[in-house]
TORDOZA-362891 format. One line per field, with one value per residue (C-alpha): residue number from 1; residue in three letters; x, y, z. Coordinates in steps of 0.5 Angstrom, whole numbers, plus 2048, in hexadecimal, padded with zeros to 3 digits. Layout:
# TORDOZA-362891
k (NUM|...)
r (ALA|...)
x (X|...)
y (Y|...)
z (Z|...)
This chain:
# TORDOZA-362891
k (1|2|3|4|5|6|7|8|9|10|11|12|13|14|15|16|17|18|19|20|21|22|23|24|25|26|27|28|29|30|31|32|33|34|35|36|37|38|39|40|41|42|43|44|45|46|47|48|49|50|51|52|53|54|55|56|57|58|59|60|61|62|63|64|65|66|67|68|69|70|71|72|73|74|75|76|77|78|79|80|81|82|83|84|85|86|87|88|89|90|91|92|93|94|95|96|97|98|99|100|101|102|103|104|105|106|107|108|109|110|111|112|113|114|115|116|117|118|119|120|121|122|123|124|125|126|127|128|129|130|131|132|133|134|135|136|137|138|139|140|141|142|143|144|145|146|147|148|149|150|151|152|153|154|155|156|157|158|159|160|161|162|163|164|165|166|167|168|169|170|171|172|173|174|175|176|177|178|179|180|181|182|183|184|185|186|187|188|189|190|191|192|193|194|195|196|197|198|199|200|201|202|203|204|205|206|207|208|209|210|211|212|213|214|215|216|217|218|219|220|221|222|223|224|225|226|227|228|229|230|231|232|233|234|235|236|237|238|239|240|241|242|243|244|245|246|247|248|249|250|251|252|253|254|255|256|257|258|259|260|261|262|263|264|265|266|267|268|269|270|271|272|273|274|275|276|277|278|279|280|281|282|283|284|285|286|287|288|289|290|291|292|293|294|295|296|297|298|299|300|301|302|303|304|305|306|307|308|309|310|311|312|313|314|315|316|317|318|319|320|321|322|323|324)
r (MET|ARG|ALA|ILE|ARG|PHE|ASP|GLU|PHE|GLY|GLY|PRO|GLU|VAL|LEU|ARG|LEU|VAL|GLU|ALA|LYS|VAL|PRO|GLU|PRO|GLY|PRO|GLY|GLU|VAL|SER|VAL|GLU|VAL|ALA|TYR|VAL|GLY|VAL|ASN|PHE|ALA|ASP|LEU|LYS|ALA|ARG|SER|ALA|GLY|TYR|ARG|VAL|GLY|SER|LEU|PRO|PHE|VAL|PRO|GLY|LEU|GLU|LEU|SER|GLY|ARG|VAL|ARG|ALA|VAL|GLY|ASP|GLY|VAL|ALA|GLY|ILE|ALA|VAL|GLY|GLN|GLU|VAL|ALA|ALA|MET|THR|GLU|GLY|GLY|ALA|TYR|ALA|ASP|VAL|ALA|VAL|ALA|PRO|ALA|ALA|THR|VAL|PHE|PRO|LEU|PRO|ALA|GLY|MET|SER|LEU|ARG|THR|ILE|ALA|THR|LEU|PRO|THR|VAL|LEU|PRO|THR|ALA|HIS|ALA|LEU|ILE|HIS|GLU|VAL|GLY|ARG|LEU|GLN|PRO|GLY|GLU|SER|VAL|LEU|VAL|GLN|GLY|ALA|ALA|GLY|GLY|VAL|GLY|THR|GLY|ALA|GLY|GLN|LEU|ALA|ARG|LEU|ALA|GLY|ALA|GLY|ALA|VAL|TYR|GLY|VAL|VAL|SER|SER|GLU|ALA|LYS|ALA|GLU|TYR|ALA|ARG|ALA|HIS|GLY|TYR|ASP|ASP|ALA|PHE|LEU|THR|ASP|THR|PHE|ALA|ALA|ASP|VAL|LEU|ARG|ALA|THR|GLY|GLY|ARG|GLY|VAL|ASP|LEU|VAL|LEU|ASP|PRO|VAL|GLY|GLY|GLU|THR|LEU|ARG|GLN|GLY|LEU|GLU|ALA|LEU|ALA|LEU|PHE|GLY|ARG|LEU|VAL|SER|TYR|GLY|ASN|ALA|SER|GLY|ASP|ALA|ALA|TRP|GLN|VAL|GLY|GLN|ASN|GLU|LEU|TYR|PRO|ARG|ALA|ARG|SER|VAL|SER|GLY|PHE|SER|ILE|LEU|GLY|LEU|ALA|ALA|ASP|ASP|PRO|ALA|ALA|LEU|ARG|ALA|ILE|ALA|ASP|ARG|ALA|LEU|SER|LEU|ALA|ILE|GLY|GLY|GLU|VAL|GLU|LEU|PRO|VAL|THR|ALA|GLU|PHE|ALA|LEU|GLU|GLU|ALA|ALA|ALA|ALA|HIS|ARG|LEU|MET|GLU|SER|ARG|THR|SER|THR|GLY|LYS|LEU|LEU|LEU|LYS|ALA|GLY)
x (866|865|869|86B|872|877|87E|880|87E|87A|873|86D|86E|874|86E|86D|869|86D|86C|870|872|86D|871|872|872|878|879|875|871|86A|868|861|85D|85C|855|856|85D|85D|861|865|86A|870|86E|86F|876|878|876|879|87F|881|87E|87F|881|886|887|884|87F|87A|873|870|86A|86A|863|85E|859|857|857|85D|860|865|869|871|874|873|86D|867|860|85F|85C|85B|855|854|852|857|85B|862|868|86E|875|872|86F|868|866|865|861|865|869|86D|86D|870|86C|86C|869|863|85C|856|850|84C|844|840|846|847|84D|84C|84C|851|856|856|859|85F|864|860|85C|862|866|861|860|867|868|862|864|86A|86F|86B|868|862|85E|857|856|85C|85C|85F|861|861|864|861|85A|856|85B|85A|85F|85C|855|856|85A|855|850|855|856|84F|84E|854|850|854|852|853|855|858|85A|85E|85C|85E|857|850|84D|851|850|849|84A|84F|849|845|849|84B|84F|84C|84F|854|859|85D|864|866|863|863|868|864|85E|860|862|85C|857|85B|85B|863|864|865|864|866|868|869|86A|86E|86F|872|878|87C|87A|873|876|879|873|870|875|873|86C|86D|86B|870|872|86F|871|872|872|875|873|875|879|873|877|87D|881|888|888|886|88A|887|88B|88C|889|883|881|884|880|879|87B|879|87A|87B|87A|879|876|876|871|875|87B|877|875|87C|87F|879|874|871|870|86D|868|866|865|861|85C|85B|859|855|851|84E|84D|849|845|843|847|84B|84A|84F|84A|84C|84C|84E|84F|853|855|85C|85E|85C|861|864|85E|85D|864|862|85C|860|866|861|85F|858|856|853|853|855|857|856|858|854|858|853)
y (7F5|7FB|7FB|800|801|806|807|80B|80B|810|812|810|814|810|80A|80A|807|803|7FE|7F8|7F2|7EC|7E7|7E0|7DB|7D7|7D0|7CF|7D6|7D8|7DF|7E2|7E7|7EB|7ED|7F1|7F3|7F3|7FA|7F9|7FD|7F9|7FC|803|801|7FE|804|809|805|7FF|7FA|7F3|7F7|7F3|7F8|7FE|7FF|7FB|7F9|7F8|7F4|7EE|7EB|7EA|7E6|7E4|7DF|7DA|7DC|7D7|7D2|7D1|7CA|7C6|7C9|7C4|7C5|7CC|7CD|7D2|7D6|7D5|7DA|7DB|7E0|7E0|7E3|7E6|7E9|7EF|7F0|7F0|7F7|7F5|7F2|7EB|7E9|7E3|7DF|7D9|7D3|7D2|7D8|7D8|7D6|7D4|7D8|7D5|7D3|7D9|7DE|7E4|7E6|7ED|7EA|7E5|7EA|7ED|7E7|7E3|7E7|7EB|7E5|7E0|7E5|7E6|7DF|7DE|7E4|7E1|7D9|7D7|7DC|7E0|7D9|7DD|7D8|7D9|7DE|7E2|7E9|7EC|7F3|7F5|7FB|7FD|7FA|7FE|7FB|7F5|7F1|7F4|7F3|7EB|7EA|7ED|7E8|7E2|7E4|7E4|7DD|7DB|7DC|7E2|7E5|7EC|7EF|7F6|7FA|800|805|80D|810|80F|80D|807|805|805|800|7FC|7FB|7F9|7F3|7EF|7F4|7F5|7FC|800|805|80B|80B|810|80D|806|803|807|805|7FD|7FD|801|7FC|7F6|7F8|7F9|7F2|7F3|7EF|7E8|7E9|7F0|7F0|7F5|7F8|7FF|7FE|803|806|803|7FC|7FE|801|7FA|7F6|7FA|7F9|7F1|7ED|7E8|7E3|7E7|7E6|7EC|7EA|7EF|7EF|7F6|7FC|801|807|807|807|804|7FD|7FB|7F7|7F4|7F0|7EE|7F4|7F4|7EC|7E9|7ED|7EB|7E5|7E8|7E5|7E9|7E5|7E7|7E5|7E7|7E4|7E6|7E3|7DC|7DC|7DC|7D7|7D2|7D3|7CC|7CF|7D6|7D1|7CE|7D4|7D7|7D1|7D2|7D9|7D9|7D3|7D8|7DD|7D8|7D6|7DE|7DE|7E3|7E9|7EF|7F4|7F8|7FF|803|800|804|802|800|806|80A|806|80D|80F|808|809|810|80E|809|80D|812|80E|80F|808|802|7FB|7F9|7FD|7FA|7FB|7F9|7F7|7F3)
z (7D2|7D7|7DE|7E3|7E4|7E8|7E5|7EB|7F3|7F5|7F7|7F3|7ED|7EB|7E9|7E2|7DD|7D8|7D2|7D4|7D1|7D3|7D8|7D6|7DC|7DD|7E0|7E6|7E5|7E3|7DF|7E1|7DD|7E3|7E5|7EC|7F0|7F7|7F9|7FF|804|801|7FA|7FD|800|7F9|7F6|7FB|7FE|7F9|7FE|7FB|7F4|7F1|7EB|7E7|7E4|7E8|7E8|7EF|7F1|7F6|7F5|7F0|7ED|7E6|7E1|7DF|7D8|7D8|7DC|7DC|7DC|7E2|7E4|7E6|7E8|7E5|7DE|7D9|7DA|7E2|7E6|7EC|7F1|7F2|7F6|7F2|7F3|7EF|7E9|7EA|7E8|7E1|7DC|7DD|7E2|7E4|7EA|7ED|7ED|7F4|7F6|7F1|7F4|7F0|7F1|7F6|7F4|7F6|7F7|7F2|7EE|7F2|7F9|7F8|7F6|7FD|800|7FD|801|807|809|80A|80D|812|813|814|819|81E|81D|81A|81D|822|825|828|82D|82F|835|833|831|82B|829|821|81E|818|81A|814|80F|80B|80F|815|813|812|818|81D|81A|81A|821|823|820|824|82A|82C|833|831|82A|82A|824|823|81D|81B|81C|81F|819|818|81F|81D|817|81C|821|81B|819|81F|824|82B|82B|827|829|826|824|829|82F|82E|833|839|836|836|83D|83F|83B|83E|845|845|842|83B|835|833|82C|828|820|81E|816|818|81C|81F|825|824|825|82B|82E|82C|830|836|835|836|83C|83F|83A|835|82D|828|820|81C|815|812|813|810|814|810|817|817|819|820|825|82B|830|837|83B|837|837|83D|843|840|83C|835|82F|828|821|81A|814|80C|807|801|805|806|7FF|7FD|802|803|7FE|801|808|805|801|807|80B|805|804|80C|80B|805|808|80D|808|803|809|80B|811|80F|80A|808|805|7FF|801|7FB|7F4|7EE|7E7|7E5|7E2|7E9|7ED|7EF|7F2|7F6|7F9|7FB|7FF|802|804|807|80D|80C|808|80B|809|802|7FC|7F5|7EE|7E9|7E3|7DE)
């Protein structure tokens, strides 16, 4: 079978199309003939910095759709030939990938393999950020970093569905701001000025919830944009800055709080909890209440081009690789 692999860390050029052995599922696992693969920022971090890479060589890819090829011992309720979406711990950039049965989801009626490939990682993440971790209440305001990306696109729509009083985004260009406004955001601010823009838009009050995948100085500015009793959820460190620390001086005066979330960590530590969140999130997509537009599609062998586009910070929505 074909697979996209890297043997060393580096830029998109380290991604290579290779012939690889077809993987077989172990106990509690399912192998899938891949149709589409969702491209995520975590894939870029794996390739460039070894994020969640146990050893080299490594085949990236966290979410996919396709048809079940084989099931391992102890797997019930999943049949060979069934169309599914799945979340993996890597390995999705290939013609065949293996995933834990707990993170394999049957294709809902009326939904295509192309559409559902955008959802397994991104939409449960957005749902957890808004609901399970962020605990957004009706009437509250939210600020989302990376509002034009996959998670940001989902989070804006979910915040609106949750009854948010105001939904603000942070983006890197005016073109992305227009995209965000078309997908659930009341307004979107540019990265360099967002802290002042938020305070201006809220009359100096700040927002109730900040969602931050960037870290570093951006996270600290997000903390300052919080209202009294505000909450910040950190779910990444795209900046690559050193691990941040927060303490009494930042939190006590205005009773702020900080929490964290990792969809991959949850998948490893408590797949049943992940399954429950994913079911809630996917039901909204099935009902047409949330959508993640596919803004670019590449052939599997063009994975490096997909990475270059995402790294250029000009992409919006969801990027896909077509394997089948």
